[in-house]
N, C-alpha and C positions, 0 to 999 in steps of 0.2 A: 371402351369397356362395355360388356354386355351383361352386367350384373343384374339389373332389374328384369331384363328380358328372360334371362336364364331362370331366375327364381319364379317368374310368372309361368313360364312353360313347364317347369318341373312340378309346380303346385297344382296347376289347373288344366294341363293339356288333355288328360284322359278322363276328365270328370264331366258329368252332366251339369249344365249351367241353367238355372231357372231364375228369370227376372220377375219379381213381383211388381206389377205396374202401378198399383194404387199408392198414393203418397203415404209415407210412414212418419210418425212423430219421431224425430231424431234424438229425443231424450231417451228413447228405448235403447237399452244396452243389450248385452249378450242374452240374458234370460228373457227379456221381452221379445227379441227377434226369434229365439227358439220357440217361444210360446206361439207367436204369430205363424211361424212355419208349420207347427203342428195343428193349430186350430183353423187358420184361414186356408192354407194350402193343402191341409190334410196330408202332410209329408212327415217323415221321420227326420228330424234335423241331424241325426247321426248317420245318415245314409251316404255321406261323402259327396253329395251334390253341393255345388256352389250356389248359394242363395243370394240374390242381389236385391237390395231395397233402395228406394229413392226418397228424397224429401219432396215437399210440395213445389218448391221453386225449381226442381230438376237440376240443381247445381251441386248436389251432394249424393254420394252413393255409400252404402255399407254392404260389405260382403261377409257372408257367414259360411263357414265350411268346417266340417268335422274331419280331423286327420288323425287316425290311429288312436291317440290317447288324449285328445283335447280339441277345443275349438280354436280356429283362426278367425279373427274378425278384422277386416280391412276397411279403410275409410278413404274416400277420394273426394276432394272439394275442388271444383273449377273456380279459378279466379275470375274468368270472363266466360260468358256464354252459358249454354245449358246442354245437358245430355240429351241425346236423341234416342228414343226407345221404339223398337218395333211394337206394333199393336196386335193384340188378339182379343177375341171376344170374352175370354174367361178371366181377364185381369192379370194374366201372367204369360210369359213366353219363354220358350227354350231357345238358348243361344248356342252357337258353335264356339269353339275356342277362338277362332279368328274374330267373330262378332264381339266376344268378350274383350279381346285386345282393343278393338276399335272403340267400344264403349268406354273402357277405362281411360283410353288416351284422349277421349273427348271428340272423336270423329263420329259423324252420323253413320248409323247402320242402315245400309241399303240392301234390301233383300231382292234378289232377282227371281222372278217367277220362272219356273221351269217351262220351257217350250215343249209342247207336244209335237211329236213328229207326225206329219201327215204323209200318208202313203200316196205315191203318185201312180196313176194308172196310165200305161202306154197303149 
């Protein structure tokens, strides 16, 4: 059965995904994550973006997304291992849908650098 995969694809496929890389106190609930989104990321939490937050130990994630008439908040805890996060200088990173799937499943996210094509002269 493809139940969880279908739900994930229908909810998240065409949305922007933003990972907040600094650790978050996981006692924060919906209102605290909304406030963090607005103040730290300077984003509107109702813009439809999937916001992802992590704990200090990197074994828990919280997802926050506005959908038409309310918020969806997801939670994932790994029983073993840690989540792997792509790094950027600003403390957050944009993820593709495939990278989101890899992250939630506990797989490391490996970003391939685009190769520049060199022109050859004959």
